Phi, psi and omega in degrees: 000150174235152179239124180246138180226134171244111187244128167253186179286339183265317183210160173243130172260114180255144175225123177260122184241137175251160180296336180278357176102357178286147177212147178226128179252131177224166180225147175225177173297159183294153176238124179217106185292346174286327184258345187234144174282168181305318183298320180293321177298315178299320180296319179297316180294314185285319188265341181245317181283305186302319178300335182274328184250351184305319182290349181264348187285356175297336183288349179149181182273143171285115184267333179221140170238124177246107184248123176243121188216152172298139179079002181275066176283166177305329182281333189250342187292341177299330178297317180290318180300315180296320179296318179292320180293332179290338180260312181259078192292336182258006184264149169274116187257127176240127179239126180225173181289155175297335179294318177293322177298318178297316181296314179293323179291324181277318192248348181064243179251020178258147180278157179160187179256126177249143182229146173248128171229087178230223173304317172248183179223165178185168178204156179200156168267121184252128184267011181101353179217314181224173176279120180282316175194165182206155169277125184296140180285314177075003176079170191287346178276317183260343184201239181058032176304142180088350185274166175294322181296315180289325176297316178298318179298316181291320178301309182297314181299316181291320179296312186287335178265002180069031184252357182293120180095353176294139183305129181224113182258000183301321181242032172077020182252129176227121178232151181278138178204151179303144180296330179236162175077033181298323179300314181295326182292340178268347191300322181299314181289325181297314180293321177295320178300310180301319182291310184292321183272356178061045186220182179209172179299316180297320180294320178297314179301319180298312183291321184285321188256345185234350182249156178288163174059048177301329180296319176297317182299312181295321177298322177297322179293335181293347178300336178302326179297317180297323181290337186230034186293341179282345174290127185302327180291320179290316178303315180295322178298311182293319178301313179297325178300316179287322178298321178298318177298316181297310187287331181267348184230296193293325184297342181285347182274345174060034173232174186251341185241136184224141177252149189229147172224148178126157185296324181293314177297319185291311186278337178252025186307316181301320180284325175300313179297322178297313180296320179296316178299318180299333181261008177076025181239169182236149175264129176267244179281140174231122179234148176290319171211162188270009192297323181296317177295324179290328175299314179294320183295323185258007183299334181292344180279352182288131176224140176300136178209139175236009184295000000 
């Protein structure tokens, strides 16, 4: 059996595959070694993953674990590898970045540009086997354009400052708004936002500046955009969000077609395609997560085992 994992900062999608073709998909909280210590990673594996797949291990030993995760840089991925090896003692464990997982899931053994638009964001030029080069993401404080966390951050900032819908030409977005009274023009959405998300300005400040995983929290708040995407102000915000990702990241690859994986790309696909067209680019494959492609990519590692 082999175990494949696609991990973001919010959740991990695990898939257990047997040589006979059986498969089981389970999910746990996200694992990110940049944001979490070794002990927390071990707790997620032991307390969330194992209870879900333990009853299936009678079918044989896990011989390979392929883990692709956010924050799995060369400096940090050893924490995840050590945690997995402590549980799957007979398995060969491979830990790589979520960016490589996205590329392999989207493109298989073909070259091209793969992009992640989920809680975080990223992009890379993939040569059909490994990442040849990439524009650095830099995380939601310094970058992560196009991500759920940055969308949530921008939504909150614009709502609370009364700037949502204000004409913005920096990224090619122009929306109509009264010349005066911009604060009042946002008031309807701001109150609706507080009500629907069950939050307040004080609560937002507490979670962002004093609680862990601010990126997850902000990405969660971005769901308000999906709920109100027909509002012209929200549509313009999301469109500008994607244009910023394109202009600060994608144009550096000097190609015209890009493939995407992640919940933000998947659920906002019409606006993503609109922004890409406006910038003279095309959308290729779009997946909610790369796990299906990764199953095909790693199927050759499957071996019958009853050990």
